[in-house]
C-alpha positions in Angstrom: 30.0 72.9 -149.6 28.4 73.8 -146.3 25.4 75.3 -148.0 25.0 72.2 -150.1 25.0 70.1 -147.0 22.3 72.3 -145.4 20.1 71.9 -148.5 20.7 68.1 -148.5 19.7 68.0 -144.8 16.6 70.0 -145.4 15.4 67.6 -148.1 16.3 64.6 -146.0 14.0 66.0 -143.2 11.2 66.5 -145.7 11.6 62.9 -146.9 11.7 61.5 -143.3 8.6 63.5 -142.5 6.8 62.2 -145.6 7.6 58.6 -144.7 6.5 59.1 -141.1 3.3 60.7 -142.4 2.6 57.8 -144.8 3.2 55.2 -142.1 0.8 57.0 -139.7 -1.9 57.4 -142.3 -1.6 53.6 -143.0 -2.0 53.0 -139.3 -5.0 55.3 -139.1 -6.5 53.6 -142.2 -6.0 50.2 -140.5 -7.8 51.3 -137.3 -10.6 52.9 -139.3 -11.1 49.6 -141.3 -11.4 47.8 -137.9 -14.1 50.3 -136.8 -11.8 52.1 -134.4 -12.5 55.6 -135.6 -11.7 57.4 -132.4 -8.2 55.9 -132.3 -7.7 56.6 -136.0 -8.7 60.3 -135.4 -6.1 60.6 -132.6 -3.4 59.5 -135.0 -4.6 61.8 -137.9 -4.7 64.8 -135.6 -1.1 64.2 -134.5 -0.1 63.7 -138.1 -1.8 66.8 -139.6 1.3 69.1 -139.1 3.3 66.8 -141.4 0.8 67.3 -144.2 1.7 71.0 -144.6 4.7 70.2 -146.9 3.2 67.2 -148.6 2.0 67.0 -152.2 -1.5 67.8 -153.1 -2.2 64.2 -153.9 -0.9 63.1 -150.4 -3.1 65.9 -148.8 -6.1 64.5 -150.7 -5.4 61.0 -149.3 -5.1 62.4 -145.8 -8.2 64.6 -145.8 -10.4 61.9 -147.5 -9.5 59.5 -144.7 -10.0 62.1 -142.1 -13.4 62.9 -143.5 -14.4 59.2 -143.5 -13.3 58.8 -139.9 -15.3 61.8 -138.7 -18.3 60.8 -140.8 -18.2 57.4 -139.1 -18.1 59.2 -135.7 -21.1 61.4 -136.7 -23.0 58.2 -137.8 -22.2 56.6 -134.4 -23.6 59.8 -132.7 -20.2 60.5 -131.1 -20.2 64.3 -130.8 -22.3 64.1 -133.9 -22.8 67.8 -134.7 -19.1 68.7 -134.3 -18.0 65.6 -136.1 -20.3 66.5 -139.0 -18.8 70.0 -139.2 -15.2 68.7 -139.1 -15.9 66.0 -141.7 -17.4 68.5 -144.0 -14.3 70.7 -143.7 -12.1 67.6 -144.5 -14.1 66.7 -147.6 -13.9 70.4 -148.7 -10.1 70.1 -148.4 -10.3 67.0 -150.7 -12.1 69.1 -153.3 -9.5 71.9 -152.9 -6.4 69.8 -153.3 -7.7 67.6 -156.1 -8.7 70.6 -158.0 -5.2 72.0 -157.6 -3.5 68.8 -158.6 -5.9 68.0 -161.4 -6.2 64.4 -160.2 -9.7 63.7 -159.1 -9.2 60.5 -157.1 -11.7 61.0 -154.3 -13.9 64.0 -155.4 -16.9 61.9 -156.4 -16.7 59.7 -153.3 -16.3 62.7 -151.0 -19.3 64.4 -152.6 -21.4 61.3 -152.1 -20.2 61.0 -148.5 -21.3 64.6 -147.8 -24.8 63.9 -149.1 -25.1 60.7 -147.1 -23.8 62.4 -144.0 -26.2 65.3 -144.3 -29.1 62.9 -144.7 -27.9 60.9 -141.6 -27.6 64.1 -139.5 -31.0 65.3 -140.5 -32.5 61.9 -139.6 -30.5 62.1 -136.3 -31.9 65.5 -135.5 -35.4 64.2 -136.2 -34.8 61.2 -134.0 -33.5 63.4 -131.2 -36.5 65.6 -131.4 -39.0 62.7 -131.3 -37.2 61.3 -128.2 -37.2 64.7 -126.4 -33.6 65.5 -126.9 -34.4 69.0 -128.1 -31.0 70.7 -127.5 -29.1 67.9 -129.4 -31.7 68.1 -132.2 -31.2 71.9 -132.5 -27.4 71.6 -132.6 -27.6 69.0 -135.4 -30.1 70.9 -137.5 -28.1 74.1 -137.2 -24.9 72.3 -138.2 -26.7 71.0 -141.3 -27.9 74.6 -142.1 -24.3 76.0 -141.8 -23.2 73.3 -144.2 -25.9 74.0 -146.7 -27.5 77.4 -146.2 -29.8 76.9 -149.1 -31.6 74.3 -147.2 -33.3 76.7 -144.8 -35.7 74.2 -143.4 -32.9 73.0 -141.2 -32.6 76.4 -139.6 -36.3 76.5 -139.0 -36.0 73.0 -137.3 -33.1 74.3 -135.2 -35.2 77.2 -134.0 -38.2 75.1 -133.2 -36.1 72.6 -131.3 -34.4 75.4 -129.4 -37.9 76.7 -128.2 -38.7 73.2 -127.0 -35.3 73.0 -125.2 -36.0 76.4 -123.6 -32.8 77.7 -125.1 -34.3 81.1 -125.9 -31.1 82.8 -126.8 -30.5 80.3 -129.7 -34.2 80.4 -130.6 -34.0 84.2 -131.0 -30.8 84.0 -133.0 -32.3 81.4 -135.4 -35.7 83.0 -135.8 -34.2 86.4 -136.4 -32.1 84.9 -139.1 -35.2 83.3 -140.7 -36.9 86.7 -140.7 -33.8 88.4 -142.2 -33.7 86.0 -145.1 -37.5 86.3 -145.5 -38.1 82.6 -144.9 -41.8 81.6 -144.9 -41.6 77.8 -145.4 -44.3 78.0 -148.1 -43.8 75.7 -151.0 -44.5 72.3 -152.6 -43.1 68.9 -151.6 -42.7 66.2 -154.3 -43.0 62.7 -152.9 -42.7 59.3 -154.3 -42.6 55.8 -152.8 -39.3 53.9 -152.8 -40.1 50.5 -154.2 -37.4 48.8 -152.1 -38.0 50.4 -148.7 -41.7 51.1 -149.3 -41.1 54.6 -147.7 -41.9 58.0 -149.2 -38.9 60.2 -150.1 -38.9 63.9 -151.0 -37.5 65.1 -154.3 -36.1 68.6 -155.0 -38.2 69.0 -158.1 -40.8 67.2 -160.2 -38.2 66.5 -162.8 -35.9 64.7 -160.3 -38.9 62.6 -159.1 -39.9 61.8 -162.7 -36.4 60.6 -163.5 -36.3 58.3 -160.5 -39.7 56.9 -161.4 -38.6 56.3 -165.0 -35.5 54.4 -163.8 -37.8 52.1 -162.0 -36.8 52.9 -158.4 -39.9 54.8 -157.3 -43.7 54.8 -157.8 -46.9 56.5 -156.5 -45.9 60.1 -156.9 -47.7 62.6 -154.6 -47.5 66.3 -154.4 -48.2 68.3 -151.2 -48.6 72.0 -150.7 -46.8 73.4 -147.6 -48.5 76.5 -146.0 -46.5 79.5 -144.9 -44.9 79.3 -141.4 -44.6 83.1 -141.1 -47.2 83.3 -138.3 -45.6 80.4 -136.4 -42.1 81.9 -136.8 -43.1 85.3 -135.4 -45.3 83.9 -132.7 -42.4 81.7 -131.4 -39.9 84.6 -131.7 -42.2 86.8 -129.7 -42.6 84.0 -127.1 -38.8 83.7 -126.8 -38.5 87.4 -126.2 -41.2 87.2 -123.7 -39.4 84.5 -121.8 -36.2 86.7 -121.9 -38.3 89.5 -120.4 -37.8 91.7 -123.4 -41.4 92.8 -123.3 -41.1 95.6 -125.8 -39.9 93.4 -128.6 -42.3 90.6 -127.7 -45.3 93.0 -127.8 -44.1 94.5 -131.1 -43.9 91.0 -132.7 -47.2 89.8 -131.3 -48.9 92.9 -132.8 -47.3 91.9 -136.1 -48.7 88.4 -135.8 -52.2 89.9 -135.2 -51.7 92.0 -138.4 -51.0 88.8 -140.3 -54.0 87.0 -138.7 -56.5 89.0 -136.6 -58.1 85.8 -135.4 -54.9 84.1 -134.1 -56.0 83.2 -130.6 -52.6 82.3 -129.2 -51.3 85.8 -129.9 -54.2 87.3 -127.9 -53.6 85.0 -124.9 -49.9 85.6 -125.0 -50.3 89.3 -125.2 -52.5 89.1 -122.0 -49.8 86.9 -120.4 -47.2 89.5 -121.3 -49.2 92.2 -119.6 -49.6 90.1 -116.5 -45.8 89.4 -116.4 -45.1 93.1 -116.5 -47.7 93.5 -113.7 -45.9 90.8 -111.7 -42.5 92.5 -112.1 -44.1 95.7 -110.9 -45.6 93.9 -107.9 -42.1 92.6 -107.0 -40.7 96.1 -107.3 -43.5 97.5 -105.1 -42.8 94.7 -102.5 -39.2 95.8 -102.2 -40.0 99.4 -101.3 -39.5 100.8 -97.8 -41.6 103.2 -95.8 -39.9 106.5 -96.4 -41.9 109.4 -97.8 -40.3 109.2 -101.2 -40.8 105.4 -101.3 -44.4 105.8 -100.4 -44.9 108.2 -103.2 -43.2 105.7 -105.5 -45.5 103.1 -104.2 -48.7 105.0 -105.2 -47.3 105.6 -108.7 -46.3 102.0 -109.2 -49.5 100.6 -107.8 -51.6 102.8 -110.1 -49.4 101.7 -113.1 -49.8 98.1 -112.0 -53.6 98.3 -112.1 -53.5 100.1 -115.5 -51.3 97.3 -117.0 -53.6 94.7 -115.5 -56.6 96.3 -117.2 -54.8 96.4 -120.5 -54.9 92.6 -120.6 -58.7 92.5 -120.5 -59.4 93.3 -124.2 -57.0 90.5 -125.4 -58.6 87.9 -123.2 -62.2 89.0 -124.1 -61.2 88.8 -127.8 -59.8 85.3 -127.2 -63.1 84.2 -125.6 -65.0 85.7 -128.5 -63.0 83.5 -130.9 -63.1 80.4 -128.5 -65.7 80.8 -125.8 -64.7 77.6 -123.9 -61.0 78.4 -123.7 -60.2 77.6 -120.1 -56.8 79.5 -120.0 -58.4 82.7 -121.1 -61.4 82.3 -118.8 -59.2 81.6 -115.7 -56.9 84.5 -116.5 -59.8 86.9 -117.0 -61.5 85.8 -113.8 -58.3 86.4 -111.9 -58.0 89.9 -113.3 -61.6 90.8 -112.4 -61.0 89.6 -108.9 -57.7 91.5 -108.5 -59.4 94.8 -109.7 -62.5 94.3 -107.6 -64.6 94.1 -110.8 -67.4 92.1 -109.1 -70.1 92.5 -111.7 -67.9 91.4 -114.5 -66.5 88.5 -112.4 -70.0 87.2 -111.6 -71.2 87.5 -115.2 -68.3 85.5 -116.5 -68.5 83.0 -113.7 -72.2 82.5 -114.4 -71.6 81.9 -118.1 -69.3 78.9 -117.4 
């Protein structure tokens, strides 16, 4: 008898929990309908533990609402990148539980919401980039990439935004990933003009574009070839390593860039800059030395090394000026090197050609 009472008590607790959960979900739904998504999310987060023992159908209801709430927060730019990630997870849970229950109540709507949310976050990342909010733009682009790793353009955008944000650790992480997956960015874009908005949209394939045109929604198809971004990716990666003072990796990658394009002027100028940064670090080390016999010997060695490194920048700058004779950055840097090495003849010749 006692055992039966325990079983009865257990089921009563489950039923009470279920009713409480249903009431709280209704309250959260009401707040969401009124546009109070932050308040709705607080209730849903407090209620989540009650979902563990609920039916698959009830779980589907809960996670679809949670996905909608988080999607609304992402659209309102409230912790957009994180809200996007959590919303994606919630919608994935909808797919999971509806697949298990065999009742597909929200699957189509959740899938459409995911596509809409991705588009919104991509647009948000672009808007942030255009307004100079590079760190926020990078975070959003990377979140979209994690959600859909086939869309590698978002990873490339995250890397580019990180460079602009001077977040070199993230830039290195993203560019190294792009290299690992052998991303080049080369391809073809299939455009058509939306008859309603009068704006061009991109389609995943010519077939998808043709279908939209035949349905009467689009017109004026246009195809655009996208060149490879391999040089840009490696040049930016080398620059990020340079800013992190990892000169060995930076030099290795700049050399690779020059293998890809022997006339890429930025790589020559940056290689010279790299050498001058190494020289500067040596000069700082020399300045910190004392006057002991051992330190004076070290001074002579480091000073000779400093001059050798400075000279090694000259060929890169001369090549840059061969490619672009009026490049002021290369000219000023080369004049500075000639002056520091007492190369008077070379200095006067370059100065006279200006």
